[in-house]
Wavefront OBJ file of the C-alpha trace (Angstrom):
o trace
v -8.333 4.459 2.161
v -7.209 2.828 5.414
v -5.367 0.085 3.533
v -3.315 2.687 1.620
v -2.730 4.885 4.665
v -1.407 1.941 6.703
v 1.029 0.937 3.968
v 2.316 4.489 3.550
v 2.957 4.738 7.292
v 4.878 1.442 7.252
v 7.480 2.781 4.809
v 10.179 4.613 6.729
v 11.635 7.976 5.727
v 14.991 6.509 4.724
v 13.310 4.165 2.240
v 11.100 6.973 0.917
v 14.219 9.090 0.493
v 15.975 6.294 -1.405
v 13.009 5.985 -3.789
v 13.133 9.724 -4.534
v 16.912 9.623 -4.993
v 16.620 6.783 -7.511
v 14.104 8.751 -9.560
v 16.308 11.868 -9.474
v 19.278 9.747 -10.563
v 17.321 8.555 -13.607
v 16.572 5.103 -12.203
v 12.798 5.496 -12.292
v 12.025 1.905 -13.268
v 14.260 0.588 -10.479
v 12.533 2.903 -7.987
v 9.099 1.650 -9.043
v 10.271 -1.958 -8.779
v 11.560 -1.403 -5.246
v 8.413 0.449 -4.228
v 6.232 -2.286 -5.697
v 7.973 -4.838 -3.485
v 6.602 -2.988 -0.439
v 3.071 -2.992 -1.817
v 3.263 -6.559 -3.165
v 2.141 -5.473 -6.632
v 3.589 -5.750 -10.107
v 5.301 -2.460 -10.979
v 3.657 -0.369 -13.668
v 5.447 0.328 -16.910
v 6.527 3.924 -17.312
v 7.036 5.425 -20.734
v 7.519 8.805 -22.315
v 4.439 9.514 -24.380
v 0.971 10.992 -24.317
v -2.621 9.854 -24.502
v -4.974 11.282 -27.089
v -7.080 14.008 -25.526
v -4.664 14.543 -22.621
v -1.643 15.896 -24.485
v -1.921 19.467 -23.268
v -3.619 19.021 -19.925
v -1.396 16.705 -17.848
v 2.281 16.031 -17.166
v 1.671 12.339 -16.602
v -1.202 9.891 -16.537
v -1.772 6.396 -15.170
v -3.797 4.144 -17.474
v -5.234 1.338 -15.387
v -6.080 -1.154 -18.136
v -2.531 -0.879 -19.524
v -0.870 -0.728 -16.080
v 1.241 2.058 -17.526
v 2.325 5.542 -16.493
v 2.690 7.921 -19.409
v 5.094 10.828 -18.797
v 4.825 13.847 -21.081
v 8.602 14.019 -21.616
v 11.892 12.783 -20.166
v 11.997 15.662 -17.677
v 8.728 14.418 -16.151
v 9.989 10.819 -16.297
v 12.556 11.815 -13.648
v 10.291 14.069 -11.542
v 9.711 12.246 -8.230
v 6.532 14.101 -7.294
v 4.801 13.410 -10.607
v 5.975 9.784 -10.834
v 4.941 9.006 -7.245
v 1.603 10.761 -7.720
v 0.820 8.480 -10.664
v 2.194 5.452 -8.821
v -0.353 6.138 -6.077
v -3.127 5.659 -8.644
v -1.484 2.370 -9.648
v -1.419 0.942 -6.119
v -4.955 2.131 -5.421
v -6.260 0.151 -8.372
v -4.058 -2.878 -7.625
v -5.265 -3.014 -4.014
v -8.893 -2.818 -5.120
v -9.501 0.778 -4.037
v -10.471 2.471 -7.283
v -10.627 6.113 -8.266
v -8.128 7.572 -5.837
v -8.439 11.275 -5.287
v -5.913 13.727 -6.621
v -5.524 15.175 -3.137
v -4.532 11.777 -1.715
v -2.151 11.150 -4.617
v -0.531 14.539 -3.972
v -0.215 13.764 -0.262
v 1.364 10.374 -0.991
v 3.941 11.909 -3.356
v 4.667 14.823 -1.024
v 5.427 12.454 1.873
v 8.212 10.903 -0.190
v 9.617 14.264 -1.297
v 9.489 15.586 2.283
v 11.312 12.492 3.567
v 14.017 13.038 0.951
v 14.423 16.689 1.916
v 14.622 15.742 5.603
v 17.277 13.069 5.008
v 19.467 15.225 2.737
v 19.046 18.279 4.975
v 16.878 20.511 2.782
v 13.710 20.306 4.796
l 1 2 3 4 5 6 7 8 9 10 11 12 13 14 15 16 17 18 19 20 21 22 23 24 25 26 27 28 29 30 31 32 33 34 35 36 37 38 39 40 41 42 43 44 45 46 47 48 49 50 51 52 53 54 55 56 57 58 59 60 61 62 63 64 65 66 67 68 69 70 71 72 73 74 75 76 77 78 79 80 81 82 83 84 85 86 87 88 89 90 91 92 93 94 95 96 97 98 99 100 101 102 103 104 105 106 107 108 109 110 111 112 113 114 115 116 117 118 119 120 121 122 123
């Protein structure tokens, strides 16, 4: 947990805001590439699709062995909170801290969204 928390703190609000803006502007892959540079990990693939057994229960899902984020539809593909939530699971597994909690993934994603709102004046 401390390894993740330290990295999150090291990313400034302007950068977090830029990541969110890229996702909103339909540049999700580019946003994940930039974010992955900070964490020194290979970016996950992100695709529109579902996983058997999860089709009706989740908007998106990170599959560790595939290093892939599945988004339910294109609307979710460009939803910063959902994408960043799943990205959190990716970095947790890449940094050797497995089984990240949903609460921590939500907090991670919310920090980016809050930074965006603060920078653009909606927060």
